[in-house]
C-alpha positions in Angstrom: 25.7 1.7 -10.2 22.1 1.5 -11.8 20.0 4.6 -13.0 16.3 4.5 -13.6 14.6 7.4 -15.3 10.7 7.3 -15.3 7.5 9.1 -14.7 5.4 7.1 -11.9 2.0 6.5 -13.3 -1.1 7.2 -11.2 -1.6 3.4 -10.9 1.9 2.8 -9.5 1.4 5.8 -7.1 -1.9 4.0 -6.0 -0.2 0.7 -5.7 2.3 2.3 -3.3 -0.4 4.0 -1.1 -2.7 0.9 -1.0 0.3 -1.3 -0.1 1.5 1.1 2.7 -2.1 1.9 4.0 -3.8 -1.4 3.9 -2.1 -4.6 2.5 1.5 -4.9 3.8 2.0 -7.7 5.9 2.6 -5.8 9.2 -0.9 -4.5 8.7 -2.6 -7.7 9.3 -3.5 -6.8 12.9 -5.0 -3.6 11.8 -7.2 -5.3 9.1 -8.2 -7.8 11.7 -9.3 -5.3 14.2 -11.1 -3.4 11.4 -13.1 -6.3 10.4 -13.8 -7.3 14.0 -15.0 -3.8 14.8 -17.2 -3.7 11.8 -18.5 -7.1 12.6 -19.5 -6.4 16.3 -20.9 -3.1 15.4 -23.1 -4.8 12.9 -24.1 -7.5 15.2 -25.1 -5.1 17.9 -27.3 -3.1 15.5 -28.8 -6.2 13.9 -29.5 -7.6 17.4 -30.9 -4.3 18.7 -33.2 -4.3 15.6 -34.4 -7.7 16.2 -34.8 -7.3 19.9 -36.8 -3.9 19.7 -39.1 -5.1 16.8 -40.3 -8.3 18.8 -40.5 -9.9 15.4 -42.4 -13.2 15.1 -39.9 -14.3 12.3 -36.6 -14.0 14.1 -35.1 -16.8 11.9 -35.8 -14.7 8.7 -34.6 -11.5 10.3 -31.2 -13.4 11.3 -31.0 -14.9 7.7 -31.7 -11.3 6.0 -29.2 -9.6 8.4 -26.6 -12.5 7.6 -27.1 -12.2 4.0 -26.4 -8.2 4.2 -23.1 -8.9 6.5 -21.8 -11.3 4.0 -22.4 -9.1 1.0 -20.8 -6.1 2.9 -17.8 -8.1 4.1 -17.3 -9.4 0.6 -17.2 -5.8 -0.7 -14.9 -4.4 1.8 -11.7 -5.0 -0.1 -13.3 -3.0 -3.2 -14.4 -0.2 -0.7 -10.9 0.1 0.6 -9.3 0.2 -2.9 -11.9 2.8 -3.7 -11.2 4.9 -0.7 -7.3 4.7 -1.2 -7.9 5.5 -5.0 -10.0 8.6 -4.1 -7.4 9.8 -1.7 -4.7 9.3 -4.2 -6.6 11.5 -6.7 -7.2 14.2 -4.0 -3.5 14.1 -3.3 -2.4 14.5 -7.1 -4.9 17.1 -7.8 -3.2 19.6 -5.5 -0.8 22.0 -7.2 1.9 21.3 -4.6 1.9 17.5 -5.3 2.3 17.8 -9.1 6.0 16.7 -9.0 4.9 13.3 -7.8 4.1 12.1 -11.3 6.8 14.1 -13.0 10.0 12.7 -14.5 12.2 11.2 -11.8 15.7 9.7 -11.8 16.8 7.1 -9.1 20.5 6.3 -9.0 21.5 3.4 -6.9 25.1 2.6 -6.1 27.3 1.4 -3.3 27.2 4.7 -1.6 23.3 4.7 -1.3 20.3 6.1 -3.3 19.8 9.5 -4.9 16.4 10.4 -6.0 16.1 13.5 -8.3 13.0 15.3 -10.0 12.7 18.9 -11.3 11.9 20.2 -7.7 14.3 18.2 -5.5 17.3 16.0 -5.1 17.3 13.7 -2.1 20.3 11.2 -1.0 19.7 8.3 1.2 22.4 6.4 2.8 21.8 2.6 2.9 21.1 2.8 6.6 18.1 5.2 5.9 16.2 2.2 4.3 14.3 0.4 7.0 12.1 -1.8 5.0 12.0 -3.1 1.5 9.0 -4.6 -0.3 7.8 -5.6 -3.5 4.2 -5.2 -5.0 2.7 -6.2 -8.4 3.9 -3.2 -9.9 6.7 -1.6 -7.9 9.7 -2.1 -5.6 9.4 -0.2 -2.5 12.3 1.1 -0.3 10.9 2.4 2.9 12.7 5.2 4.8 10.1 5.2 7.5 6.7 3.6 8.1 4.9 5.6 5.4 7.5 7.1 3.1 9.1 4.9 0.3 11.4 5.4 -2.8 9.2 3.9 -5.4 10.7 2.1 -8.3 8.3 1.0 -11.0 9.1 -2.8 -12.0 8.6 -1.6 -15.7 11.9 0.4 -15.7 13.8 -2.6 -14.3 13.4 -4.5 -17.5 16.9 -4.9 -18.7 18.1 -8.4 -17.1 21.7 -7.0 -16.5 20.1 -3.8 -14.6 17.7 -6.1 -12.7 20.6 -8.2 -11.5 22.7 -5.2 -10.5 19.8 -3.7 -8.7 19.2 -7.0 -6.9 22.8 -7.4 -6.0 22.9 -3.9 -4.6 19.8 -4.5 -2.4 21.1 -7.9 -1.1 24.7 -6.4 -0.3 23.5 -3.3 1.5 19.9 -4.3 3.0 19.8 -6.9 5.7 17.3 -9.6 5.7 15.4 -8.0 8.5 14.5 -5.1 6.3 11.9 -7.3 4.5 8.4 -7.2 5.7 7.5 -10.3 7.9 5.7 -13.0 6.0 1.9 -12.8 6.1 
């Protein structure tokens, strides 16, 4: 059994939300459709502008619109991060969500996972974990498409605990629980 006690930081909570909403591998199709939708909308608007204005300098208009499009597409990742960060702040400002960043305890054993904080205690059988993922800052054990048990990597610093943790995950979670490769 391994026990982790910690307070989730706002950055770790953001990391979980950003990964879940945007960057996890199974969201690749969503990201592609998002970029394609924006690109086609932009091309339609630019094309209508050029067509309606009957400009003598079509090449200049196309170059200007292309530069603007390039700048926008390069800034999309930052815009998405900002949007998720804003949403996380809104969530954390609500009084009913104050427990999210309060001290938690997660106990992981052969019988499952128990997650406790001041307001609740939740027990998960290993079969409840449908996906596992790892971000820069956290281990994520998903119980459905959007909810995960979040374990900050900083609390799994003891090599012995880290080995026990990995052994428990390997023993109880099938390889199919990992997100597909990008």
